[in-house]
C-alpha positions in Angstrom: -61.8 -48.8 -45.3 -58.3 -47.8 -44.2 -57.1 -46.8 -47.7 -54.6 -43.9 -48.1 -56.2 -40.7 -49.4 -54.7 -39.2 -52.6 -54.7 -35.6 -51.2 -53.0 -35.6 -47.8 -53.8 -32.9 -45.2 -50.8 -30.6 -45.1 -52.3 -27.8 -43.0 -53.7 -27.7 -39.5 -56.5 -26.0 -37.6 -54.3 -23.1 -36.6 -53.2 -22.4 -40.2 -56.6 -23.1 -41.6 -58.0 -26.0 -43.6 -59.7 -25.8 -47.0 -63.1 -27.6 -47.4 -61.7 -30.9 -48.5 -59.1 -31.1 -45.8 -61.7 -30.3 -43.1 -64.0 -33.0 -44.5 -61.3 -35.6 -44.5 -60.2 -34.6 -40.9 -63.7 -34.9 -39.6 -64.1 -38.4 -41.2 -60.8 -39.5 -39.6 -61.8 -38.1 -36.2 -65.2 -39.8 -36.4 -63.6 -43.1 -37.4 -61.2 -42.8 -34.4 -64.1 -42.3 -32.0 -66.0 -45.3 -33.4 -62.9 -47.5 -33.2 -62.5 -46.4 -29.5 -66.1 -47.3 -28.8 -65.7 -50.7 -30.3 -62.5 -51.5 -28.4 -64.3 -50.4 -25.2 -67.2 -52.8 -25.9 -64.7 -55.7 -26.5 -62.8 -55.0 -23.3 -66.1 -54.7 -21.4 -67.2 -58.1 -22.8 -63.8 -59.7 -21.8 -64.1 -58.2 -18.3 -67.6 -59.6 -17.9 -66.5 -63.1 -19.0 -63.6 -63.0 -16.6 -65.9 -62.1 -13.7 -68.3 -64.8 -14.7 -65.5 -67.4 -14.5 -63.9 -66.0 -11.3 -67.2 -65.9 -9.3 -67.2 -69.7 -9.2 -63.8 -69.9 -7.5 -63.8 -70.8 -3.8 -61.0 -69.8 -1.5 -60.2 -72.7 0.8 -57.2 -71.4 2.7 -57.7 -69.2 5.8 -54.2 -67.7 5.5 -51.7 -67.4 2.7 -48.9 -68.2 5.1 -46.8 -65.1 4.6 -45.4 -63.3 7.6 -44.7 -60.0 5.9 -48.3 -58.5 6.1 -49.7 -55.3 4.7 -50.2 -52.2 6.8 -53.8 -51.2 6.5 -55.1 -47.7 7.2 -58.4 -46.0 6.4 -58.7 -44.2 3.1 -58.8 -40.4 3.8 -59.2 -37.8 1.1 -59.4 -34.1 2.0 -59.9 -34.8 5.7 -62.9 -37.0 5.0 -62.8 -40.8 5.6 -63.7 -42.3 2.2 -63.3 -46.0 3.4 -63.1 -46.8 7.1 -60.5 -49.3 8.4 -63.3 -51.8 9.4 -64.4 -52.0 5.7 -60.8 -52.5 4.5 -60.0 -55.4 6.9 -63.2 -57.3 6.5 -62.4 -60.8 5.3 -58.7 -60.5 5.9 -56.4 -62.4 8.3 -54.3 -60.3 10.7 -50.5 -60.8 10.9 -50.6 -59.7 14.5 -53.2 -59.4 17.3 -55.4 -56.3 16.9 -55.6 -54.4 20.2 -57.4 -51.3 21.3 -54.9 -48.5 22.0 -54.1 -48.2 25.7 -54.9 -51.9 26.5 -52.3 -54.6 26.3 
């Protein structure tokens, strides 16, 4: 209920808790976990609603018009290719012509 307890916890686990202090601390820890779970559920619900709204959006422009561009490389972790370049550039517009090395 969020009310302040009459007997505050003045010790810690290292110094040792008496029975009442231990009980009160377990109640607080459990409440904290429950609050976290409820907040997670609320954020998941909000995310789901945002996705539902955004899926109806249609992109009508082929190019955003910028000339700066973003350098794209494959995602490599520990020597393994986690995401190849072809998957990362799919659906994007190139700022320059893409050429095979050695041909120009």
